[in-house]
N, C-alpha and C positions, 0 to 999 in steps of 0.2 A: 503494500499500500504506500503512495506516495504520499510524502509532506507536505504536498496542497492538498490531497484525497484524505488524508489524517483530519486535519482543520476543518472542512468541509463534514466532516463525519462530527466533528464535536458539536462548531457549531448549532449540524442541527440537532444535534438530542439536546444541546442549550435551549432550543428554541420549543423546542417540547417542554420543558421545565416552566419556562417560561410561560408557555401556553396556557399550563394546569394555572401556577401562579394568577395568573390572566383570568381564569373561570373560575376557580376558586379562592382566590386570595378574600373575599370579600367573604370567607368562614371561621377565619381567623380570630376575628372578635367575639362568634358567638359562645355562649353559654352551658351549661349542660341540658339535656332533652334524658327522654326515652329509657331507661335501663342502665344510661349511667354511672345511676347510683348503686345502684347490685355489682354493675362493674368496676368502677372503680371510685367514687365517693364517697359510700359508704359499703367499701369493699375492704373485713378486715385483714385480711392476705394480706392487700397494700402497705397496712401500719405495722402488722408487729412482724418478732425480728424473727421469726422464724417462715415468717410466709412466703419465701420465694422458695426452702423445699415444700410447704404444703400445698403448693401448687403443684408443683409436679405428682407430688407421692397424695395426695386424697385430695380424690375426686369429688366430695363436698363442701368444699377450700370455695368454688366459683362454680356463678350459676352454669357455666358451662363446662364442659373440661376439654377448653382451648391452653394448653403450657404455657404454649410461644408467644400467644395475646395477654396474658395476663404478663406476665414474664415481663413483656416488654412495658405495662404500665406500671409492674413494682418499681423497676428502675425506675422512668419518668416521675414516678410519684416525690423518686430522692430527686430527679434536680428540679423538674419546671414549679416548684414552691406548693406554697399556700395560697388565698384568698378571704375575705370573709364577704356575704352572698348577702340577697337580699331577706333573705328573714335572720340577719345577724351573724349564721355560722362558716365556722372555718373548715373551708374545703380544697380543695385541690383545685387552681387556678386554670382554665378551662385553654388559654390560648397557646402551651407548647404542646399539648397533645392533638389540639386542630392540626397548629403547625408540620407538627408529624407524620398524622393524618395525609396531609396536602402532598409531602417530601416525598410518603408514601407510595401514592399515588403517580406522582411521578416518578420514580422509581419502576413503577408495573409500565405504565405506558413505554417508557423507553426498554427495558428486556422483552417487551411484545414486538418491538420495533426492532430488536438484533433476532430476535428467536423467526420473526417471517424474513427477513433480511439474509438470515444461514439459510432457508430455505429457498434463498430464493424468487420468490414472493414479490412479481410487482406489482406496486406502487405500497410496499412497506409503511416506507414512514407516514405518508398518508393517510393508512389504517392505524397506526402511532395516533396520529394527532387526532383524527376523529375521538377514535377512546379517550383520546387524555382529555378534551372538555366536552366533551356530550353531558346533558346534562341530566341525562338516566345517572350518571355516575354521582351524582348529586350527593344523593342520599349515599352513599358508602363512605366519600369523601369530607361530609357533614357531620357525619353521625360518628360521633366516637365512638363509640359501643362497634362501628363494621369495619373497625381494625382488622376485624378477624378476615374480611374481605380482600383488602390491602395486602395484609401479612399473608393471608393465604396463595394470593396471585402473583404475588412478589419470586414468594419460593418454590411456588407451581411451576414457574417461566422459568426462573433459575434452572431447575431441574429437566424443563424438557431442554434448555441448551445445552448444559453439560451430555443428557444424550443422544442428541443428534449430535456434537462434538464426539462422543466415545463413538458413534455409529461412524465416522469419516463424511458423514455432511459437510459440503461445503458448502458455498456463497453466490457459486453458478449455478442456473435452474438446472434441475435433474441433476447435478454432480453428489458427487459418491465418490470418494477416490479406487482404485480400481480393486489394492490389493484389498481392501477392504472388503466390499462386497457381501466376502462368504464366510469372512471372520466372522468370531463371536466380537460381541461389544467389548472397547477398550476394560478392562478392568480396574480402572483409578477412576475414569470418570462415571466410567457403570454403576462404582463406590458413590461416589459422589453424587449423581441425581437421587439415588436408594435413599442417600442423607436427606440432602434440599427435600424431594417429596414425602418424606416421613416428616420434617420440619411443615411443611402446606399444611398435613395433613393435622398437626394439631395448632395447627390457627384455624383450619379448619374443613372439617370432611368432605366438603361439597367437590373439592376439589379431584377425589376417586377417579373422576373421568376419563385423568390426562393419563392411564398409560393406554386406555381404548384407542384415545381420540393418537397418541401418536404409531400406534398402528393402525389407525385411515391414513393418516398419512405418508407411513413407509407404503400404505398403498398404492395412494397414490401416486408416489413419485416409482413405483417400477419397483423396490425393492427388495431383495431376498425376507421374504417374511418367518424361514422359520430360524432366522438366529435371535427374533426378538423374541420367539415366545416364551422363554425358559425369564428372564428378567423381565419381563414386562408382566409375566404369571404374577411375580414377587410381589412386582409395585401393584398391584390388582390386588392378590392376596391382602396385603396389608392397608390396599380405600378400604377394600371389603370390610374389613374389620376394625378396623374406626370410624368406618361411616356406624355398622352398624350400631357399636359400641354409642354412638353418638342419639341415632334413633329413639334408644334404649333410657338415656336420660331426659330428650323431648319429651318421650311418654309417659315417664313415671318423675320426673323433676322437675322439669322445666314446664312445666302442665300442660301439654301435648295434647289432652285427653279432654274429654264431657262429651257432651251433646252435640257442639259442631263439627265435633269429628265422628257421627253415625253416620256416614254413606256405607256405601256394599260399593266392589267391587267394580261395577259396570259406572259406579256412579263418578267414582275417581280415574275410570277411565274416560269419562267425559270431559270433566275434569284438565286432566292431562293434553289429553288431545286440545282444549281448547286455551291453554297457556303462555302454548310458542306460537302463536297467531296474536294477543295480546301483547304480547315483549317487545313481537315485530311490531308492531303499530308503533308502537311507541320509540322505536326506534327511529324509524323510519319519518316520524309527525310529532316529537316529543315536547309534547302542545298538552294541558291541562293534569300537569303530574299531582299526582296525591298523594301524601306518606300515609295514609289508609283509603284505600281505592273499595266502590262499594262492593261487597258482597256477592256472589248474582244465587241464586235460588237453583240444587242441582238436578234437573228432574229425566228422567230414563225417557219417562211420555212425554215430552215435546220432542217433537219433530225437528223444530228447527238445531238442539243443541247438538243431533246426530252428524249437524252440517260439518264439524270440525275436526271428528274423525273421518269423515268423508274427505274431506279438504284433503285431512294430513296425511292418509293413507294415497292420497290419488299421485301428491307432490312427490314421492314416497318412490313410488309406481317410476312418474314419469322420470325423473333421473336416475330413475336405471335403465327405463327402458332406451331414453337420447345419448347412455351414459357416450356414446360411442361418437356422436355431434358436440354436444355441449364439452366432453367430457368430466371429467369425476371428480373434480372442485368440489364445482355445486352441489353435490351429492357428500358428498365430507364435507363440507360447510352446514349442512342444514343435520346427519348428520350427531356433528357435533357438538351442535346449536343447542337438541335437542337432550342429547347424551348431558350436557351439561347442569341441561334442566330437570334430569331427574329427583334427585332431591326436594324437587323446590314442585316437582307436578303433581301433587296433591295422592302420589300413593305410600307418603311417610307425611306421619305426624309432626306436621311444624308448629311451634309455637299461636306463632303471629297471623295463622289460617283461619284461628277462629276468630278474628278480626275484616280477612280478606283474604280469597285464595291467593293472590298475586301483592306483588312487592317491589316495585324501583330495584333494590339492593338483591335481591331474587338473581338477576342476569349479571353480574359484574361481571364475569365470570363469561356467564358463555355469547353475552353481544361479540367478543373479540372473534370470534367465528362469521358472525354477519359483515363488521370492519371489515375483515381480510380480506372475502368474499367479497366485494363492493367494491375496494381501493384496487384489487386487482382485476378486476371486470372494468374501472374507468381504464386502470394504466393502460389496459389490451384494447385502448381504442385510440383510433388514430387522430384523435385528434386532440385528445391526453399529449401526447407525444409530441417533441420540437418538428421533429419529422419523422417521416410515416417511416425514414429508413432507420429511428433509432432500433434499439432491441432492447429487452426488455431484460433484466429490471432493471425500469427506469429506479431513480432512490427520494432521497428526498427533494427539494424545492431548488437547495440550496447546488446540485449534482449536474443545471445544465442541460437538461434529455424534457423540462415542461414546458409547454407550450403556452403561449400568453393568454389563452382559453382556461386551461386548465393551473397557471398561476393564478386568474382574475379569481371563476371559478371554486377553485379549491381556499383560494386567501378568501373569500366571500361565507361561504357556505362556515368554513371554523371560525368565521368571527359570528356569526349568528349567535351555532352552537354555545359558545365562549359566552356572548350574552346573555343566551337563557337560562345557559348557566350558572350566572354571577347572579343571575338574578334569582333562581331556583334557595341561592346561598340563606335569603334572607329569610324563607319558610322557618329553617334551623335555629333563628336568631339564641331563643331559650323554649323550656319546655310549654312556657302561657303563651309566645305567638304560637310556635308549631300545634299544639292541639285546638288553637280560639280560629285557628285559619283550616285545616281540617275538618273542622266543625263547619266552617262555612261552607267549604267544598264538598262535605260529603257531611249532611245532619243525619243521616243513621247509623254514623259510627258512635255507635255509643262508648266504645273504650276514651273516645276523647271530651265523654261527659264524665265516665270514673277519673280520669287522670284531672280534669280542674277539677272535680270534686274537691282530688284530696291536698292541691294548689288552694284550694278556698281553706278549707279547714285550716291548715297550715299558718293560714295568712292569719285566722280568728275570723272570717266572712262568715259564717255558720249560712248568715238566708244563701249567702249565693251557694254554698258548700248543696246544702238541700234542691237547689231546684235546678241545678245539674243530679242529683242520685234519682230525685222525681223523672227527671225528662229520660234521665239513662233507663230507669224500671218500667217505661211505659216502652222504652223498643228492643229489651232485653231483662226478664224480671226475673232469669233463673241464673244469674249467674255470681257464681257463687264471693268472690272479691268485693263485689258492689255491693250484695245484702250483708258481709260482714262491718263493710265502712257504716252504709247507710246507719247500719245498726248501732253503731257505735257517737254517731251525728244526731242521732237523735235521745241517747241517750245522755247527752251532752249539753241539748236543750228543750232539757226536762220530759220528755215526749215520751216516755217508759209502753202504755202500749202498742203503740207503731215500732217502738226498736222490739217487742218483743214478737211481732206480726213478722221481723225483717231476720230475726234470729234465728228463727220457730221453720221458716220456711228453707232456711240456708240446711235447720239440720233433718231437716227434713227430707231433701233433695240429697245434700251432701254429710249422710250419717259420718261417714268413715274418715270426715278431716278433718285436723286440729285447726285450723279456720274456723270453722262452722263448729268448733266446740269451744272455740274458746270464746266465742263470740257471745253460746248462750250462758257460758259461766259468769261470764259481766251482769250480761242482762237478772241472770239467778240473785246476783248479789244486790244489784240495785232493788230488788224483791225480796232482799230481808229473808231469800232465801240458802245461806252459807252451804248449807246438807248440800245441796242441788251441784251451788257452784264448784265444790272440792269434789265433784265426782265428776261432772264435766270438764274441769280445769286437769283433771288427771287422767280424762282421756287424751284430750290433746295431747299433753306431756309424751304417753304411751304411743296414740297415732306417731308423734315428730320423733320418736326414737324407734318404730317399724319402717320410715321414711327416708329415717334421718335428714327432713328437712323440719323449716316451720322458726319460729319465733322464741325458745326456749324460757328467754330470762322474763320476758311478756307472760307466759303460762306460769314459771315460778312467781313473781311477784303476784298473779292474781289467787293461784296457791296460799301464802302468804297472806292475803287479803280475807278470802274465805276462812284459812283459820283463825283471823283474829275475831272473825266476827262469832266463829264459832265461841271462843272464849279462848282455845288453845293456845297458848302466846311462843311455848315453846317450838310445836311444828311450824308454825307462823314466818319467826324468828330464821326459822333455820330451812324456807325456803326464802325468801328473802337473803337472804347468806347465799344462795343460790344462785337468784337471779342478777346480785352484785360480782360475785364472782362473772357467772359466765358477759355479762357487760363487760368487765374488764380484762376478759380473756381473750373476747369475740372482738372487743373495742367500738361496738355497735350499740344501739338501743340507749346511748348515753343522753337522750333528756328521760331516758326515764329511772335517771340514780336518783334524783333530789326529791321526787314523789317518794320513789321506793325505801329512802334514809328517812322520810317523815311517817310514812309509817312505821316503818323497824321504831323509830321512838317512840312512837305511841303502842306499839305495844312492848317498846320496854316496859315505857311508864306503866300501861296496864296490867307488866307484871314486878310490880314494884321495884325496876329497876330502872330510878326517876334519877341517880346520874348519868347513865353511862345513855339512857334519851335523849337527856337535853344536850349533850355528847353529838348524838346523831341526828338532830333537830336545828343544832347548828350546822354541822355539815352541809345541810338540807339548802340551808339558808343562804349561805355561803356560793352555793353552787346556785340557785335563781333566789334572789332575794324580796320577789315575792311567789314563792310559792306560797297557795293557802292554806295548804292543809297541815304545814308544819309551822305558820305563823298562830295559827290558832288552837293547836296546840301546846303552844308555848304561855299563851293565853292563861288557856286551862291551869297550866303548870302552876305559874307565876301568880296566877290569882286568887285558885280556890281546891290549890293541893297542902292536904293536912298538918303535911311538915313544914314548922312557920320557914324553916330555913330553906324556902327554895320559892316560899313566895316573896313577890318583890315584884307590886303594885302596881308602879309608874308605870314598869318596863312591859309588864302586860297590857295595860290601857297600851302604850306604846306598838306592840304584834297585831291586841284584835283592832286599831283606829289602819293598821296600814291590810289587812285582812281582810277590813269594809270595805277600804277607798279598793283595793283593785276589785273589788267584788262589786264595785259600785252599790254596793249597801242591798243588793239582793240576795245574800247567800244568808239565809236563818242562820246555817252553823257558825258563820262568821261574827253575828250580829250578836248570837247566844254568847259566845264567849268574848265579847265588847262588853254586854254588859256586866258579866262576873268583875274583871275587870275595873271596870269602872263602881261598883260598888268595894270590889275590895280596895282604894284604893278613896272609899267615904262618899263619892261624887254619886248619891243613890239617887239622883233626878235625871240622872244621864245611863241610871243604869236601868229604872225604870220603863225609861221610853226606848231603849234599845229594846229591852227584854219583852212589850207588848208589839212591838216592831217584827222583833222575831218569834215570835207566836205568831202575830197576821200568817206571819211568811209557811211555817211549817206548815199552819194548815189551810195555805190556798196550793201547797203543795199534794197534801191529801200524807204528811206527817203526822199522823193523830198521834203515837208516843210520845215522838220527838214535840208536839205540841201542847199535851202537860206539861212534860218535865218542863220543858220552857216555863210552861202556865205556874208549875209550883213555886220555881225557882223568883217569878216574879213576885211571886205573894210575900218573899221573903225578904224582896229590894224590897218590896212598900211598907216594910215595918222594919228596916234600916239595920237589917239583919245579911250575912254573909252569906256563901254555895260556900260550905266543905265537905271532900270527897279524900277517903285515902287515894287515890293516885294522882286527881286533880281532874278525870274526868268522869262528866254524869255518867250513868249505867248502862244508858240507850244511846249513849253517842262513841 
């Protein structure tokens, strides 16, 4: 290769990088979106000292067993630092992760070009350029979780390059060195290819189609196939094994199960026949791209749906019968395109398919076959080449082989595609924007309602959250997580009957899930049925252990609450300690820690360990100064404890006033404690006032026992007397 030619090759490689950053640079400032919490921001494996080891050795440590991907996150977590999000939480700073995704996509485009160039394919650079800037790729580039696509494609193409090199495939059309045609594939390159292919599978197992694709390519080239059966067979066996492992994890751990997947083989075949045509339409005309596409109804009784199997099989028959006239290339491209889509064709349960049968990121790898065929066809046109005498393969625009028409038309096409990608990046700005725009484009996207409701709850916008859950239930009334979350929301706003309705429906439809059992336990606690709450929380723990999933820290905390309500403070404290250990070891659920410490403090106080109780309550308030249960507990202990050394009236008033302020004087428990504090400090008129309000609010909430108890204390304050208790707490609170 001459120095001048080498310089042009480097320049064309640089041009690919420039195109990628022009197309997707707008996404560098984007935030975190769907699944990024599980994969990155709340992934304990990234924070733990032994996290890198667990990523490889413990398949429960990460949402999916893709250790190459999670290892890259582990490394980035230590490089890119942290920032504070809109809710005041410390999270990993997303810029570096988006930068790495963009760089990886550019490297994939570069490798795609060099693999096609090694195959001697005409238009190799243009194929890579179209792939590099096409808006369908935005979902894979702008969504950090889809590092899976980028990293797997990078290693897949590197493996393909190594295998082709080891097979003696040169860079001229149909070139295979004579001495290598009947020899085994070069050992060092074969070893490298298998290692790279395994790395690709450990990034995402959809690349299992590579051995079949290589075999088809060698058939197209007229190579001796017998020397490839064994090495490619070994690679295929590895791919199938890891692919089946992924399918098992999708169905048992990720959540790809339920009524959404209740389709028979015929219906799945109808989906599989339709999916490639959908993806082809988006490659040809990349408009109206959605994050969640409408999920069409599958019906074997609909004659129109049989049109797609007819078209698909008809196309394959046509390309086979006309192979001598058209060549094998179109058939090979179609087979590779379809083969790459098999994991997402509907035959296997894939988690996102409960929302839609299709997604842009599902065709990241498959699209390469389309771009290669299109570019090769364009490059074979006489009007594309600078002169009719020019020989294929023509390469990039700097190789002086493109005609003015090709230069102008190619530049215009790439500019349009890059502009559409640039604009599409805005969809992924952050989770709120993503789901809001998804709902605008697809009003039936119930998962958008689910996520928007969750975000609203995090912001304490309960009215908006309830509105989204209500609309979600109208679209889909049998989604487990939505029923559970809706139940939790209804509990938080005091609508116990409606909360019970949601949790009971979840238990009816999904009795063998920890989510439904935990939701039922929370409702039982609110209904003052701690025995039932204990049974359900215990069952949730059992189911979690059986399936190796679930937030066990929440189950342990709920069991602690149930035992506390039963008066079994020894067991309550044991479960609270378990919850704290889980939070510390898993480094997740830290938002629960103040609540657990507060309840722990109350349990210690009620069991007579007042000194330890105060220590735990202060820890809770150090973590969360407005923790109402801790404030209320401190107010009771320092105002009503039988032992004088624990009583500090003025401090009790400060705790009680803060609790009342945080709850906007609408929590009867806070007002009840504040009344006791005022009585202890000798301000009985104020004690009477707040006790009266507490009684009224208890009655409005239907809490009769609490209202009667508060009424008795009100009588004490009216007589100028204070309330005393061995623990500081009223017996029924």
